[in-house]
N, C-alpha and C positions, 0 to 999 in steps of 0.2 A: 675333961680337958677343955680349957677355955678356947673360944673361937675369936678370931680377929673381927673387929667391927669394921675396919677399913684396911684396904691393902696398902702396904708401905710402898711408896712410889720408888721408881728406879733412882731418881736423883737423890732422894733422901737416904737410901741405903748406900749408894755409891759415895756420897759425900761423907758418910760416917766411916766407910772403909778408907777413904782417901786421907783421913787424918793420920793414919799410921804409915802411909806410903811416902815418907819424906826421903830426900836424897841426903846421904851422909858423907862426910869427909873422912872416909876410912880407907886411905890409900896406904898399902904396904909397900913402901919403896925400898929397894935393895941397891947395894953398890955394884956397879959394873966391874967385873974382875979385870977388865982390860984398861979402862980409863978412869975408874973410880968415881964416876958420876952417878947420881941417883937415877934409877929407872924402874919401871914396873917389872915384876917378876914374870918370867917366861915370855919376854918380849925382846925384840932387837933393840940394842942401845941406840938412841937417837943421836948421840954425840959421836960415837966411833963406828957404829954399824956392825958391831960384833954380836954374835949369839952363840953360846956354848963353845967359846974358844975359836970360832971360825968367823972370817970376814964374810958377811952376807951382803951388805950394802957398800957401794963404793962412795966414800965421803970425801974424796979429794977435792980441794978448792981450786 
């Protein structure tokens, strides 16, 4: 088995890995069943404050 002649530095190996660690725009938005606005799944709706058919936040103006 071949031996390394020089140790690969931390910055070299980390920069090689960092090329695959990109942020992606992969948002799965769903409609809120109460107000029909787009929201993230399993989150409280920011528009009406409902989650799973119950009012969680008081959004009165």
